[in-house]
Each structure stands twice: as structure tokens, then as C-alpha cells.
N, CA, C and O atoms as a GROMACS GRO file, in nm:
protein
  440
    1MET      N    1   0.081  -0.117   0.000
    1MET     CA    2   0.000   0.000   0.000
    1MET      C    3   0.087   0.126   0.000
    1MET      O    4   0.056   0.226  -0.065
    2ASP      N    5   0.195   0.117   0.073
    2ASP     CA    6   0.288   0.229   0.077
    2ASP      C    7   0.346   0.257  -0.060
    2ASP      O    8   0.363   0.372  -0.099
    3SER      N    9   0.377   0.152  -0.133
    3SER     CA   10   0.435   0.170  -0.267
    3SER      C   11   0.332   0.231  -0.361
    3SER      O   12   0.368   0.309  -0.450
    4MET      N   13   0.206   0.198  -0.343
    4MET     CA   14   0.100   0.256  -0.427
    4MET      C   15   0.085   0.405  -0.397
    4MET      O   16   0.062   0.487  -0.486
    5ARG      N   17   0.100   0.436  -0.268
    5ARG     CA   18   0.088   0.576  -0.230
    5ARG      C   19   0.205   0.656  -0.289
    5ARG      O   20   0.187   0.768  -0.335
    6ARG      N   21   0.325   0.596  -0.286
    6ARG     CA   22   0.441   0.663  -0.345
    6ARG      C   23   0.423   0.681  -0.495
    6ARG      O   24   0.454   0.786  -0.551
    7GLN      N   25   0.372   0.575  -0.556
    7GLN     CA   26   0.347   0.582  -0.701
    7GLN      C   27   0.249   0.693  -0.732
    7GLN      O   28   0.267   0.768  -0.828
    8GLY      N   29   0.145   0.704  -0.653
    8GLY     CA   30   0.046   0.810  -0.672
    8GLY      C   31   0.107   0.947  -0.647
    8GLY      O   32   0.075   1.042  -0.718
    9GLY      N   33   0.194   0.958  -0.548
    9GLY     CA   34   0.262   1.085  -0.519
    9GLY      C   35   0.356   1.124  -0.632
    9GLY      O   36   0.360   1.240  -0.673
   10ILE      N   37   0.431   1.026  -0.682
   10ILE     CA   38   0.522   1.052  -0.793
   10ILE      C   39   0.443   1.094  -0.916
   10ILE      O   40   0.480   1.187  -0.988
   11GLN      N   41   0.333   1.025  -0.939
   11GLN     CA   42   0.247   1.057  -1.053
   11GLN      C   43   0.192   1.199  -1.040
   11GLN      O   44   0.186   1.271  -1.139
   12MET      N   45   0.154   1.239  -0.920
   12MET     CA   46   0.103   1.374  -0.898
   12MET      C   47   0.213   1.478  -0.921
   12MET      O   48   0.189   1.584  -0.979
   13LEU      N   49   0.336   1.445  -0.874
   13LEU     CA   50   0.447   1.538  -0.897
   13LEU      C   51   0.478   1.552  -1.046
   13LEU      O   52   0.501   1.663  -1.094
   14LEU      N   53   0.478   1.442  -1.118
   14LEU     CA   54   0.502   1.448  -1.263
   14LEU      C   55   0.393   1.528  -1.333
   14LEU      O   56   0.420   1.607  -1.423
   15SER      N   57   0.272   1.507  -1.289
   15SER     CA   58   0.159   1.580  -1.347
   15SER      C   59   0.171   1.729  -1.316
   15SER      O   60   0.146   1.813  -1.403
   16ALA      N   61   0.209   1.763  -1.194
   16ALA     CA   62   0.225   1.904  -1.155
   16ALA      C   63   0.340   1.968  -1.233
   16ALA      O   64   0.331   2.084  -1.273
   17GLU      N   65   0.449   1.891  -1.254
   17GLU     CA   66   0.562   1.943  -1.331
   17GLU      C   67   0.522   1.969  -1.475
   17GLU      O   68   0.560   2.072  -1.532
   18GLN      N   69   0.447   1.879  -1.535
   18GLN     CA   70   0.400   1.899  -1.673
   18GLN      C   71   0.308   2.021  -1.682
   18GLN      O   72   0.316   2.100  -1.776
   19GLU      N   73   0.223   2.035  -1.584
   19GLU     CA   74   0.133   2.150  -1.582
   19GLU      C   75   0.213   2.279  -1.569
   19GLU      O   76   0.183   2.379  -1.634
   20ALA      N   77   0.315   2.277  -1.484
   20ALA     CA   78   0.401   2.394  -1.466
   20ALA      C   79   0.474   2.426  -1.597
   20ALA      O   80   0.488   2.543  -1.634
   21GLN      N   81   0.521   2.323  -1.666
   21GLN     CA   82   0.588   2.344  -1.795
   21GLN      C   83   0.492   2.407  -1.897
   21GLN      O   84   0.530   2.496  -1.973
   22HIS      N   85   0.368   2.362  -1.897
   22HIS     CA   86   0.268   2.420  -1.987
   22HIS      C   87   0.243   2.567  -1.953
   22HIS      O   88   0.231   2.651  -2.041
   23ILE      N   89   0.234   2.596  -1.823
   23ILE     CA   90   0.210   2.734  -1.779
   23ILE      C   91   0.327   2.823  -1.821
   23ILE      O   92   0.307   2.934  -1.871
   24VAL      N   93   0.451   2.774  -1.800
   24VAL     CA   94   0.569   2.851  -1.837
   24VAL      C   95   0.574   2.870  -1.989
   24VAL      O   96   0.603   2.981  -2.035
   25ALA      N   97   0.547   2.767  -2.065
   25ALA     CA   98   0.549   2.776  -2.212
   25ALA      C   99   0.442   2.874  -2.260
   25ALA      O  100   0.465   2.954  -2.351
   26SER      N  101   0.325   2.868  -2.198
   26SER     CA  102   0.216   2.959  -2.235
   26SER      C  103   0.256   3.103  -2.203
   26SER      O  104   0.229   3.194  -2.281
   27ALA      N  105   0.320   3.124  -2.088
   27ALA     CA  106   0.364   3.259  -2.051
   27ALA      C  107   0.470   3.310  -2.149
   27ALA      O  108   0.468   3.427  -2.187
   28ARG      N  109   0.562   3.221  -2.189
   28ARG     CA  110   0.664   3.259  -2.288
   28ARG      C  111   0.599   3.298  -2.420
   28ARG      O  112   0.634   3.399  -2.481
   29ASN      N  113   0.504   3.218  -2.463
   29ASN     CA  114   0.436   3.246  -2.590
   29ASN      C  115   0.363   3.380  -2.584
   29ASN      O  116   0.366   3.459  -2.678
   30MET      N  117   0.296   3.405  -2.469
   30MET     CA  118   0.224   3.532  -2.455
   30MET      C  119   0.322   3.649  -2.453
   30MET      O  120   0.295   3.754  -2.512
   31ARG      N  121   0.436   3.631  -2.388
   31ARG     CA  122   0.539   3.736  -2.383
   31ARG      C  123   0.593   3.764  -2.523
   31ARG      O  124   0.608   3.880  -2.563
   32MET      N  125   0.621   3.657  -2.597
   32MET     CA  126   0.671   3.675  -2.733
   32MET      C  127   0.567   3.744  -2.822
   32MET      O  128   0.602   3.828  -2.905
   33ALA      N  129   0.441   3.709  -2.804
   33ALA     CA  130   0.335   3.773  -2.881
   33ALA      C  131   0.326   3.922  -2.847
   33ALA      O  132   0.310   4.005  -2.936
   34ARG      N  133   0.337   3.956  -2.718
   34ARG     CA  134   0.334   4.098  -2.679
   34ARG      C  135   0.454   4.173  -2.735
   34ARG      O  136   0.440   4.287  -2.780
   35LEU      N  137   0.572   4.110  -2.732
   35LEU     CA  138   0.692   4.174  -2.787
   35LEU      C  139   0.676   4.197  -2.938
   35LEU      O  140   0.712   4.303  -2.989
   36LYS      N  141   0.623   4.097  -3.007
   36LYS     CA  142   0.602   4.110  -3.152
   36LYS      C  143   0.502   4.222  -3.181
   36LYS      O  144   0.521   4.301  -3.273
   37LYS      N  145   0.395   4.226  -3.102
   37LYS     CA  146   0.294   4.330  -3.120
   37LYS      C  147   0.354   4.468  -3.096
   37LYS      O  148   0.328   4.561  -3.171
   38ALA      N  149   0.435   4.480  -2.989
   38ALA     CA  150   0.499   4.608  -2.958
   38ALA      C  151   0.596   4.648  -3.068
   38ALA      O  152   0.603   4.765  -3.105
   39LYS      N  153   0.670   4.552  -3.121
   39LYS     CA  154   0.764   4.580  -3.230
   39LYS      C  155   0.689   4.626  -3.354
   39LYS      O  156   0.727   4.725  -3.417
   40ASP      N  157   0.581   4.555  -3.390
   40ASP     CA  158   0.502   4.594  -3.506
   40ASP      C  159   0.443   4.734  -3.489
   40ASP      O  160   0.443   4.814  -3.582
   41GLU      N  161   0.392   4.762  -3.370
   41GLU     CA  162   0.334   4.892  -3.343
   41GLU      C  163   0.439   5.003  -3.352
   41GLU      O  164   0.413   5.110  -3.408
   42SER      N  165   0.557   4.978  -3.297
   42SER     CA  166   0.663   5.080  -3.303
   42SER      C  167   0.709   5.101  -3.447
   42SER      O  168   0.741   5.213  -3.485
   43GLU      N  169   0.714   4.995  -3.527
   43GLU     CA  170   0.750   5.010  -3.669
   43GLU      C  171   0.645   5.092  -3.742
   43GLU      O  172   0.679   5.176  -3.826
   44ARG      N  173   0.518   5.068  -3.712
   44ARG     CA  174   0.410   5.148  -3.775
   44ARG      C  175   0.422   5.294  -3.735
   44ARG      O  176   0.409   5.383  -3.820
   45GLU      N  177   0.446   5.319  -3.607
   45GLU     CA  178   0.460   5.458  -3.560
   45GLU      C  179   0.580   5.525  -3.625
   45GLU      O  180   0.573   5.641  -3.665
   46ALA      N  181   0.691   5.452  -3.636
   46ALA     CA  182   0.810   5.508  -3.699
   46ALA      C  183   0.784   5.538  -3.847
   46ALA      O  184   0.826   5.642  -3.898
   47ALA      N  185   0.713   5.448  -3.915
   47ALA     CA  186   0.681   5.471  -4.056
   47ALA      C  187   0.588   5.590  -4.072
   47ALA      O  188   0.603   5.670  -4.164
   48ALA      N  189   0.491   5.603  -3.981
   48ALA     CA  190   0.399   5.718  -3.988
   48ALA      C  191   0.474   5.848  -3.962
   48ALA      O  192   0.450   5.949  -4.029
   49TYR      N  193   0.565   5.847  -3.866
   49TYR     CA  194   0.645   5.967  -3.835
   49TYR      C  195   0.733   6.002  -3.955
   49TYR      O  196   0.746   6.119  -3.991
   50HIS      N  197   0.794   5.901  -4.014
   50HIS     CA  198   0.878   5.923  -4.132
   50HIS      C  199   0.795   5.982  -4.246
   50HIS      O  200   0.840   6.074  -4.313
   51ALA      N  201   0.676   5.929  -4.268
   51ALA     CA  202   0.589   5.982  -4.373
   51ALA      C  203   0.551   6.127  -4.344
   51ALA      O  204   0.545   6.209  -4.435
   52HIS      N  205   0.525   6.157  -4.217
   52HIS     CA  206   0.491   6.294  -4.177
   52HIS      C  207   0.608   6.389  -4.207
   52HIS      O  208   0.589   6.496  -4.264
   53LEU      N  209   0.729   6.348  -4.168
   53LEU     CA  210   0.846   6.432  -4.194
   53LEU      C  211   0.870   6.448  -4.344
   53LEU      O  212   0.905   6.557  -4.390
   54GLU      N  213   0.852   6.341  -4.419
   54GLU     CA  214   0.870   6.348  -4.565
   54GLU      C  215   0.769   6.444  -4.626
   54GLU      O  216   0.803   6.521  -4.716
   55GLN      N  217   0.646   6.440  -4.577
   55GLN     CA  218   0.542   6.531  -4.628
   55GLN      C  219   0.579   6.676  -4.597
   55GLN      O  220   0.564   6.763  -4.682
   56GLU      N  221   0.626   6.702  -4.475
   56GLU     CA  222   0.669   6.838  -4.440
   56GLU      C  223   0.783   6.884  -4.529
   56GLU      O  224   0.786   6.998  -4.574
   57TYR      N  225   0.878   6.793  -4.554
   57TYR     CA  226   0.992   6.826  -4.641
   57TYR      C  227   0.944   6.860  -4.782
   57TYR      O  228   0.986   6.959  -4.841
   58GLN      N  229   0.856   6.776  -4.836
   58GLN     CA  230   0.805   6.801  -4.971
   58GLN      C  231   0.729   6.933  -4.978
   58GLN      O  232   0.738   7.005  -5.077
   59THR      N  233   0.655   6.965  -4.871
   59THR     CA  234   0.583   7.092  -4.867
   59THR      C  235   0.681   7.208  -4.870
   59THR      O  236   0.661   7.305  -4.944
   60LYS      N  237   0.787   7.200  -4.789
   60LYS     CA  238   0.888   7.306  -4.787
   60LYS      C  239   0.955   7.320  -4.923
   60LYS      O  240   0.975   7.431  -4.971
   61VAL      N  241   0.988   7.207  -4.985
   61VAL     CA  242   1.053   7.211  -5.116
   61VAL      C  243   0.962   7.275  -5.219
   61VAL      O  244   1.006   7.357  -5.298
   62SER      N  245   0.835   7.238  -5.218
   62SER     CA  246   0.742   7.295  -5.316
   62SER      C  247   0.719   7.444  -5.290
   62SER      O  248   0.704   7.521  -5.385
   63GLU      N  249   0.717   7.485  -5.162
   63GLU     CA  250   0.702   7.628  -5.132
   63GLU      C  251   0.822   7.706  -5.183
   63GLU      O  252   0.807   7.812  -5.244
   64ASN      N  253   0.942   7.654  -5.158
   64ASN     CA  254   1.063   7.723  -5.202
   64ASN      C  255   1.075   7.722  -5.354
   64ASN      O  256   1.116   7.822  -5.413
   65THR      N  257   1.041   7.612  -5.416
   65THR     CA  258   1.046   7.604  -5.561
   65THR      C  259   0.943   7.698  -5.621
   65THR      O  260   0.968   7.764  -5.722
   66GLY      N  261   0.827   7.704  -5.559
   66GLY     CA  262   0.722   7.794  -5.607
   66GLY      C  263   0.767   7.938  -5.602
   66GLY      O  264   0.743   8.012  -5.697
   67SER      N  265   0.830   7.980  -5.494
   67SER     CA  266   0.874   8.118  -5.485
   67SER      C  267   0.987   8.144  -5.583
   67SER      O  268   0.999   8.254  -5.636
   68SER      N  269   1.069   8.044  -5.607
   68SER     CA  270   1.176   8.059  -5.705
   68SER      C  271   1.117   8.075  -5.844
   68SER      O  272   1.163   8.157  -5.924
   69GLY      N  273   1.015   7.997  -5.874
   69GLY     CA  274   0.946   8.010  -6.002
   69GLY      C  275   0.882   8.147  -6.015
   69GLY      O  276   0.882   8.206  -6.123
   70TRP      N  277   0.828   8.197  -5.906
   70TRP     CA  278   0.768   8.329  -5.907
   70TRP      C  279   0.874   8.434  -5.935
   70TRP      O  280   0.850   8.528  -6.011
   71ASN      N  281   0.994   8.419  -5.874
   71ASN     CA  282   1.104   8.513  -5.898
   71ASN      C  283   1.146   8.512  -6.044
   71ASN      O  284   1.170   8.617  -6.103
   72VAL      N  285   1.154   8.394  -6.102
   72VAL     CA  286   1.191   8.384  -6.244
   72VAL      C  287   1.087   8.454  -6.329
   72VAL      O  288   1.121   8.528  -6.422
   73LYS      N  289   0.961   8.433  -6.299
   73LYS     CA  290   0.854   8.497  -6.376
   73LYS      C  291   0.862   8.649  -6.361
   73LYS      O  292   0.846   8.722  -6.459
   74ARG      N  293   0.887   8.696  -6.240
   74ARG     CA  294   0.898   8.840  -6.216
   74ARG      C  295   1.015   8.899  -6.294
   74ARG      O  296   1.002   9.006  -6.353
   75PHE      N  297   1.130   8.828  -6.295
   75PHE     CA  298   1.247   8.876  -6.370
   75PHE      C  299   1.217   8.877  -6.520
   75PHE      O  300   1.260   8.968  -6.591
   76ASP      N  301   1.145   8.777  -6.568
   76ASP     CA  302   1.107   8.776  -6.710
   76ASP      C  303   1.021   8.897  -6.744
   76ASP      O  304   1.041   8.961  -6.847
   77ILE      N  305   0.927   8.928  -6.658
   77ILE     CA  306   0.839   9.044  -6.682
   77ILE      C  307   0.920   9.173  -6.680
   77ILE      O  308   0.904   9.259  -6.767
   78ASP      N  309   1.010   9.187  -6.580
   78ASP     CA  310   1.095   9.306  -6.572
   78ASP      C  311   1.182   9.320  -6.697
   78ASP      O  312   1.200   9.429  -6.750
   79THR      N  313   1.236   9.208  -6.742
   79THR     CA  314   1.322   9.210  -6.861
   79THR      C  315   1.243   9.253  -6.984
   79THR      O  316   1.289   9.334  -7.063
   80GLU      N  317   1.123   9.198  -6.999
   80GLU     CA  318   1.039   9.236  -7.113
   80GLU      C  319   1.006   9.386  -7.109
   80GLU      O  320   1.004   9.452  -7.213
   81ILE      N  321   0.979   9.438  -6.991
   81ILE     CA  322   0.949   9.582  -6.977
   81ILE      C  323   1.071   9.665  -7.018
   81ILE      O  324   1.056   9.765  -7.089
   82LYS      N  325   1.190   9.625  -6.974
   82LYS     CA  326   1.311   9.699  -7.009
   82LYS      C  327   1.340   9.691  -7.158
   82LYS      O  328   1.380   9.790  -7.219
   83ILE      N  329   1.319   9.574  -7.217
   83ILE     CA  330   1.340   9.558  -7.362
   83ILE      C  331   1.244   9.649  -7.437
   83ILE      O  332   1.284   9.718  -7.531
   84GLN      N  333   1.119   9.651  -7.397
   84GLN     CA  334   1.021   9.736  -7.464
   84GLN      C  335   1.059   9.883  -7.448
   84GLN      O  336   1.043   9.962  -7.542
   85HIS      N  337   1.108   9.921  -7.331
   85HIS     CA  338   1.151  10.059  -7.308
   85HIS      C  339   1.266  10.095  -7.402
   85HIS      O  340   1.268  10.204  -7.460
   86LEU      N  341   1.364  10.003  -7.417
   86LEU     CA  342   1.475  10.029  -7.509
   86LEU      C  343   1.427  10.039  -7.654
   86LEU      O  344   1.475  10.124  -7.729
   87LYS      N  345   1.334   9.954  -7.693
   87LYS     CA  346   1.279   9.962  -7.829
   87LYS      C  347   1.210  10.096  -7.852
   87LYS      O  348   1.226  10.158  -7.956
   88ASP      N  349   1.134  10.139  -7.753
   88ASP     CA  350   1.066  10.269  -7.766
   88ASP      C  351   1.167  10.382  -7.778
   88ASP      O  352   1.149  10.473  -7.860
   89MET      N  353   1.272  10.378  -7.699
   89MET     CA  354   1.374  10.484  -7.704
   89MET      C  355   1.446  10.483  -7.839
   89MET      O  356   1.471  10.588  -7.897
   90THR      N  357   1.480  10.364  -7.889
   90THR     CA  358   1.549  10.358  -8.018
   90THR      C  359   1.457  10.403  -8.131
   90THR      O  360   1.502  10.466  -8.226
   91ALA      N  361   1.330  10.372  -8.120
   91ALA     CA  362   1.235  10.417  -8.223
   91ALA      C  363   1.224  10.569  -8.223
   91ALA      O  364   1.211  10.630  -8.328
   92SER      N  365   1.231  10.629  -8.106
   92SER     CA  366   1.216  10.774  -8.099
   92SER      C  367   1.341  10.847  -8.150
   92SER      O  368   1.329  10.959  -8.200
   93ILE      N  369   1.458  10.787  -8.139
   93ILE     CA  370   1.578  10.857  -8.183
   93ILE      C  371   1.635  10.800  -8.314
   93ILE      O  372   1.738  10.848  -8.362
   94SER      N  373   1.573  10.698  -8.371
   94SER     CA  374   1.628  10.637  -8.491
   94SER      C  375   1.632  10.734  -8.608
   94SER      O  376   1.728  10.731  -8.686
   95SER      N  377   1.534  10.818  -8.624
   95SER     CA  378   1.536  10.914  -8.734
   95SER      C  379   1.652  11.012  -8.718
   95SER      O  380   1.715  11.050  -8.816
   96ASP      N  381   1.680  11.052  -8.595
   96ASP     CA  382   1.793  11.140  -8.570
   96ASP      C  383   1.926  11.071  -8.602
   96ASP      O  384   2.017  11.132  -8.659
   97VAL      N  385   1.937  10.946  -8.565
   97VAL     CA  386   2.059  10.870  -8.592
   97VAL      C  387   2.077  10.853  -8.742
   97VAL      O  388   2.188  10.869  -8.792
   98VAL      N  389   1.971  10.820  -8.814
   98VAL     CA  390   1.979  10.804  -8.959
   98VAL      C  391   2.022  10.935  -9.024
   98VAL      O  392   2.109  10.934  -9.111
   99ARG      N  393   1.966  11.046  -8.983
   99ARG     CA  394   2.001  11.178  -9.038
   99ARG      C  395   2.149  11.208  -9.010
   99ARG      O  396   2.219  11.258  -9.098
  100MET      N  397   2.197  11.180  -8.890
  100MET     CA  398   2.336  11.205  -8.855
  100MET      C  399   2.429  11.120  -8.941
  100MET      O  400   2.531  11.169  -8.990
  101LEU      N  401   2.394  10.992  -8.959
  101LEU     CA  402   2.477  10.904  -9.040
  101LEU      C  403   2.480  10.950  -9.186
  101LEU      O  404   2.586  10.952  -9.248
  102LEU      N  405   2.364  10.988  -9.242
  102LEU     CA  406   2.361  11.036  -9.379
  102LEU      C  407   2.443  11.164  -9.393
  102LEU      O  408   2.511  11.184  -9.493
  103ASN      N  409   2.437  11.247  -9.293
  103ASN     CA  410   2.514  11.370  -9.296
  103ASN      C  411   2.663  11.342  -9.300
  103ASN      O  412   2.737  11.406  -9.375
  104HIS      N  413   2.709  11.248  -9.219
  104HIS     CA  414   2.852  11.214  -9.217
  104HIS      C  415   2.895  11.142  -9.343
  104HIS      O  416   3.008  11.160  -9.389
  105VAL      N  417   2.809  11.062  -9.398
  105VAL     CA  418   2.845  10.986  -9.519
  105VAL      C  419   2.847  11.080  -9.640
  105VAL      O  420   2.934  11.067  -9.726
  106THR      N  421   2.757  11.169  -9.647
  106THR     CA  422   2.749  11.255  -9.764
  106THR      C  423   2.836  11.379  -9.757
  106THR      O  424   2.855  11.446  -9.859
  107THR      N  425   2.888  11.411  -9.643
  107THR     CA  426   2.976  11.529  -9.629
  107THR      C  427   3.116  11.491  -9.674
  107THR      O  428   3.172  11.390  -9.631
  108VAL      N  429   3.171  11.575  -9.762
  108VAL     CA  430   3.305  11.550  -9.814
  108VAL      C  431   3.402  11.644  -9.742
  108VAL      O  432   3.374  11.764  -9.726
  109ARG      N  433   3.510  11.592  -9.699
  109ARG     CA  434   3.609  11.674  -9.631
  109ARG      C  435   3.728  11.694  -9.725
  109ARG      O  436   3.766  11.602  -9.798
  110ASN      N  437   3.784  11.811  -9.722
  110ASN     CA  438   3.901  11.841  -9.805
  110ASN      C  439   4.026  11.829  -9.729
  110ASN      O  440   4.134  11.851  -9.783
   0.00000   0.00000   0.00000
């Protein structure tokens, strides 16, 4: 009877050890799942932050490029105005220049 009781005690200890192993394995699995979830979440947050910074950068680049384009357009307009002003001035004095040139060409010096 004593040996049966020992056998039952040993069996209970083995059963308790197996149960403890299952509990530890389950806890490990849950820990690994939480770590994986935390890693995935941090990667998503990092990607979202990176996308946000990239969007801000693109906005700044487009703003600066836009103002540069505006400057080029303004310089083009200023240049066209100056060219037209020079054309108007040459048109107003061209008859005088032609008369002066004809005078010098047709005048004979001794």
C-alpha cells in the first residue's frame, strides 16, 4: 500500500511538473506575442512619423520652388518691360541717328 501511495505521489508530482511546464510555455508564448505586437506597433509609428516628416519636407521644397518660379517669372516680366523701353527709345531717336549718319556719309572733307 505504501508503494501505491508513493506511485500516486510521484504521478502527482510528474503531473504538476508537466502543468508547470505548460504554464511557463504559455507565458513565454504570450510574452513573445506581446513583444512582436509592440515591435510591429513601433514600426508602424516610426513609418507614420517618417511619412509625416517626408510630407513636411516636400511641402517646404514645393514652397521654395514655387517662390523661385515666381522670382523667375517676375524677372522675365521686368526684362520684357526693359526691352520694350529700349525699343521705344530707339524708335524715338532712330530718325535722328539716320540723319546724322547720312550727314557724315554725304559730307566731303578736303
